[in-house]
C-alpha positions in Angstrom: 2.0 -72.8 -269.3 2.8 -73.1 -265.4 4.9 -70.0 -265.4 1.9 -68.2 -267.6 -0.8 -68.6 -265.1 1.7 -68.4 -262.1 2.3 -64.7 -263.6 -0.9 -64.0 -264.4 -2.0 -64.5 -261.0 0.9 -63.1 -258.9 -0.3 -59.8 -261.5 -4.0 -60.1 -260.4 -2.6 -60.5 -256.3 -0.9 -57.0 -256.8 -4.0 -55.7 -258.2 -6.5 -57.2 -255.8 -3.8 -56.2 -252.8 -5.1 -52.4 -253.0 -8.5 -53.8 -251.9 -10.1 -53.7 -248.7 -8.9 -57.1 -247.4 -10.8 -56.0 -243.5 -13.6 -57.7 -244.7 -12.2 -61.0 -243.9 -9.4 -62.2 -241.7 -9.3 -65.7 -242.5 -7.5 -65.9 -245.7 -4.8 -63.5 -246.5 -3.1 -62.8 -250.1 -0.4 -64.3 -248.2 -2.3 -67.5 -248.0 -2.8 -67.6 -252.2 1.0 -67.1 -252.7 1.7 -69.9 -249.8 -0.8 -71.9 -251.8 0.8 -70.8 -255.5 4.2 -71.9 -253.9 3.4 -75.4 -252.7 1.0 -76.1 -256.3 4.3 -75.4 -258.2 5.9 -77.9 -255.6 8.1 -75.4 -253.9 7.0 -76.2 -250.8 5.0 -78.5 -249.1 1.5 -78.1 -246.9 1.0 -79.6 -243.7 -2.2 -81.6 -243.2 -4.0 -78.9 -241.7 -3.0 -76.3 -244.6 -4.4 -79.3 -247.2 -7.7 -79.0 -245.8 -7.8 -75.2 -245.2 -7.1 -73.9 -248.7 -9.0 -76.8 -250.7 -11.7 -73.9 -251.0 -13.3 -75.4 -254.1 -13.2 -78.8 -252.2 -11.9 -81.1 -255.4 -8.8 -82.8 -253.3 -6.2 -80.4 -255.0 -4.5 -77.7 -254.3 -4.1 -75.5 -257.0 -4.0 -72.0 -258.8 -8.1 -72.0 -258.7 -7.8 -72.5 -254.6 -5.3 -69.7 -255.0 -8.0 -67.5 -257.0 -11.0 -68.2 -254.6 -8.1 -66.9 -251.9 -7.5 -63.6 -253.5 -11.4 -63.0 -254.0 -12.3 -63.7 -250.2 -9.4 -61.8 -249.0 -10.6 -58.9 -251.6 -13.9 -59.0 -250.2 -15.3 -60.3 -253.5 -16.7 -63.7 -251.9 -17.5 -65.1 -248.5 -15.0 -67.5 -247.0 -16.6 -71.3 -246.7 -17.0 -72.6 -243.4 -13.8 -73.8 -241.8 -13.5 -77.7 -241.9 -11.0 -79.4 -239.2 -8.7 -81.5 -240.4 -9.2 -85.2 -239.2 -7.8 -86.8 -236.4 -5.1 -89.5 -237.2 -4.5 -91.7 -234.6 -1.2 -93.4 -234.2 -1.3 -97.2 -234.2 -2.0 -97.8 -230.0 1.4 -99.4 -229.3 3.4 -96.7 -231.0 1.4 -94.2 -229.0 2.1 -95.7 -225.8 5.9 -95.8 -226.5 5.6 -92.3 -227.3 4.0 -91.5 -224.3 6.3 -93.5 -222.3 9.3 -91.9 -223.6 8.4 -89.0 -223.2 8.0 -89.7 -219.5 4.1 -88.6 -219.8 2.4 -89.2 -215.9 -1.0 -89.9 -217.4 -1.5 -91.2 -221.0 -5.1 -90.2 -222.9 -6.4 -93.2 -224.4 -9.8 -92.1 -224.5 -9.9 -91.9 -228.4 -8.7 -95.4 -228.6 -11.5 -97.1 -226.2 -14.0 -94.3 -225.4 -15.9 -93.9 -221.9 -16.9 -97.6 -222.0 -15.7 -101.1 -223.2 -17.5 -102.4 -226.1 -17.4 -105.9 -224.8 -15.2 -107.8 -221.8 -12.8 -109.1 -224.9 -12.0 -105.9 -226.0 -11.1 -105.1 -222.5 -8.9 -108.1 -222.2 -7.1 -107.2 -225.6 -6.6 -103.7 -224.5 -5.1 -104.8 -221.2 -2.9 -107.5 -222.9 -1.9 -104.9 -225.1 -0.7 -102.1 -222.4 0.5 -105.1 -220.4 2.8 -106.6 -223.1 4.5 -103.3 -224.0 7.1 -103.4 -221.9 8.5 -107.1 -223.1 8.4 -105.7 -226.9 10.4 -102.3 -226.4 13.6 -102.8 -224.3 13.9 -98.7 -224.8 11.3 -98.7 -222.1 13.5 -99.8 -219.7 12.5 -96.8 -217.2 9.2 -97.6 -217.4 7.7 -100.2 -214.1 4.4 -100.8 -215.5 0.5 -99.3 -215.6 -0.8 -98.4 -212.1 -4.6 -98.3 -212.9 -6.9 -96.3 -215.9 -9.0 -93.5 -214.6 -10.8 -90.5 -215.8 -9.0 -87.3 -216.2 -11.3 -84.4 -217.3 -13.8 -86.8 -218.7 -11.5 -88.8 -220.5 -10.0 -92.2 -219.9 -6.6 -92.1 -219.2 -3.6 -94.4 -218.4 -1.5 -94.1 -214.9 1.9 -95.1 -215.5 4.9 -95.3 -212.8 8.5 -95.5 -214.0 11.8 -96.9 -211.9 13.5 -94.0 -212.6 12.9 -90.4 -211.7 12.2 -88.3 -215.4 15.8 -86.6 -214.8 17.3 -90.5 -214.0 16.0 -91.4 -216.9 17.1 -88.6 -219.7 20.7 -88.7 -218.5 20.4 -92.5 -218.5 19.6 -92.6 -222.3 23.5 -91.7 -223.5 24.7 -94.2 -221.1 22.1 -97.0 -222.5 23.5 -96.2 -226.3 27.2 -96.2 -225.2 26.3 -100.2 -223.8 24.6 -101.0 -227.1 26.9 -100.0 -229.3 29.8 -101.8 -226.8 27.9 -104.8 -227.1 27.3 -104.6 -231.1 31.3 -104.2 -231.4 31.6 -107.4 -231.1 29.6 -108.4 -234.7 32.3 -108.0 -237.7 30.5 -106.8 -240.9 30.9 -110.3 -242.7 28.9 -112.1 -239.9 26.1 -114.4 -241.0 22.9 -113.9 -239.0 23.4 -116.9 -237.0 27.1 -115.7 -236.5 25.7 -112.2 -235.4 23.1 -113.9 -232.9 25.9 -116.0 -231.2 28.5 -113.3 -230.9 25.9 -111.1 -229.2 24.6 -114.3 -226.9 28.3 -114.9 -225.7 28.6 -111.2 -225.2 25.6 -111.3 -222.5 26.6 -114.8 -221.0 30.1 -113.7 -220.6 29.7 -109.8 -219.1 26.3 -110.1 -217.3 26.1 -111.5 -213.8 23.0 -113.2 -212.9 21.3 -111.3 -209.3 20.5 -113.8 -207.1 19.8 -111.5 -204.1 17.6 -109.9 -206.2 15.6 -113.0 -207.7 14.6 -113.8 -204.3 12.8 -110.4 -203.5 9.0 -110.0 -203.2 7.7 -107.1 -206.0 4.9 -105.3 -204.3 3.5 -101.5 -205.2 6.0 -100.5 -202.8 8.9 -103.0 -204.4 8.4 -102.5 -207.9 10.3 -104.0 -210.8 14.0 -103.3 -210.8 16.2 -102.1 -213.4 17.9 -106.3 -213.2 14.4 -106.9 -215.0 15.4 -104.5 -217.5 17.7 -104.3 -220.9 19.4 -101.2 -219.2 20.4 -103.6 -216.0 21.9 -106.0 -218.3 23.7 -103.8 -220.6 24.6 -100.9 -218.3 25.1 -102.1 -214.8 25.6 -105.7 -216.0 23.7 -107.2 -213.5 20.3 -109.0 -214.7 17.8 -112.0 -214.3 16.2 -113.5 -217.2 14.0 -110.6 -218.0 16.9 -108.4 -218.0 18.6 -110.5 -220.1 15.8 -111.4 -222.1 15.0 -108.0 -223.1 18.9 -106.9 -223.7 19.0 -109.5 -226.4 15.8 -108.2 -228.0 17.6 -105.0 -228.0 20.6 -106.2 -229.4 19.2 -108.1 -232.4 16.7 -105.6 -233.4 19.8 -103.7 -234.0 21.9 -106.1 -236.4 18.0 -107.2 -238.5 17.2 -110.2 -236.5 13.3 -110.6 -235.3 13.1 -111.3 -231.6 10.8 -111.8 -229.3 10.1 -112.4 -225.6 8.6 -115.5 -224.0 8.1 -116.8 -221.1 6.5 -119.7 -218.6 4.9 -120.2 -215.5 5.8 -123.5 -215.4 8.7 -124.5 -212.3 12.1 -124.9 -212.8 13.9 -127.6 -211.5 13.6 -126.6 -207.5 11.9 -123.6 -208.0 8.8 -122.1 -207.6 9.8 -119.2 -210.1 8.5 -118.3 -213.6 11.1 -117.8 -216.3 11.8 -115.6 -219.4 14.0 -116.2 -222.9 14.1 -115.5 -226.6 12.5 -116.5 -229.4 14.4 -115.8 -232.7 13.7 -116.0 -236.4 16.5 -116.9 -238.6 15.4 -117.2 -242.4 12.4 -117.7 -241.6 12.3 -120.5 -238.8 12.1 -119.8 -235.1 14.5 -121.3 -232.3 14.4 -120.9 -228.8 17.8 -118.9 -227.2 18.1 -119.0 -223.3 20.7 -116.9 -222.4 20.3 -117.3 -218.7 20.5 -121.1 -218.5 23.3 -120.7 -220.5 25.3 -118.2 -217.9 23.9 -120.9 -215.4 25.4 -123.6 -217.1 29.0 -122.4 -217.7 29.1 -120.7 -214.0 28.4 -124.3 -213.1 30.6 -126.9 -215.5 33.3 -124.0 -216.1 32.5 -124.6 -220.0 32.9 -122.0 -222.4 32.1 -124.0 -225.4 29.0 -125.1 -226.9 25.2 -124.2 -224.9 22.7 -126.2 -224.3 20.0 -123.4 -224.5 20.9 -121.8 -228.2 18.9 -122.1 -230.9 17.0 -125.3 -230.1 13.2 -126.1 -231.4 10.2 -126.8 -229.4 11.0 -130.6 -228.5 14.7 -129.7 -227.8 13.7 -127.6 -225.4 11.8 -129.8 -223.6 14.2 -132.5 -223.3 16.9 -129.8 -222.4 15.2 -128.2 -219.2 14.7 -131.4 -218.0 10.8 -131.5 -216.5 11.3 -128.1 -216.5 8.4 -128.1 -219.6 6.1 -130.6 -220.4 4.5 -129.4 -223.4 4.8 -126.4 -225.9 1.8 -125.2 -224.0 3.7 -124.4 -220.8 4.4 -121.5 -222.8 3.2 -118.8 -225.3 5.1 -117.6 -228.0 2.0 -114.9 -229.0 1.4 -115.9 -232.3 4.3 -117.2 -233.4 4.5 -120.4 -235.6 6.0 -123.5 -233.6 9.3 -124.2 -233.4 10.4 -127.4 -235.4 13.7 -126.9 -237.8 16.2 -129.2 -236.8 19.0 -126.9 -238.7 21.1 -126.5 -235.8 20.4 -129.8 -233.8 23.5 -131.8 -233.0 
């Protein structure tokens, strides 16, 4: 039956081709053929084409639409008003990632927030989500921060700043992927997720140096975030501070299918007024703390290459291991993830 209809429509088209098609240039016999091919499953239409060619408004692109197009092309019918395809927005975080990886110098966010904030809560949520993007996506190692939110051509636009120039960023990508592959080589096919997490942890502990000089610098607008704060610093340059260690571990664990997030505290470490960052990872539905930086410092201080005091800890064990750096889990945020209470890896 389908072949009969297709053949009949093809004959009809050939007849109508002799008619005056100048009456309407919006639709042509070629459009009718496109519709027939799509209805036969030979091609796929874009969302814009699907809206344009659904002339009878039934939500289905088929031979009935092709006939309407042929009549319009022959001047026998009027074309219906054009309907624009609906604008489909990417999820906000996905959109930011796309634009930052494209090295956009101005990110139009007007369709996400409009001209005014609906509430102070909306404003705070927006700012939190834009700030958190650098902690969620290690691949954005070239990104420094959003400088300000401005109106550009009457549209709200985020203005980012970058650590690297665009040329440096493009050249760095191959180096980054090669560094990731070198690290992943320590993971063997028969490893459990725990063993993979341990192997990648050990790789970072023993192959990345802690940059004490960088740690003591003051970050200002003229002295922005450096590569030591990024996964690139840890994996490629092999020189980082806690933020770089943490982001590198997120990158590596994501490549082997292990959920891992960045968490931090404003609580002072012993003898210091600095904040600190480490990882929170999900193994088999339970969450655990892993602090690569503290484990590296412990190895360097004790020349011990065996067990690590900050690996797969629950909340209580982390507080005890930190020796007063944290007084409770209120000193850090797990960003909506559950508390860590599992004793599976407790000694």
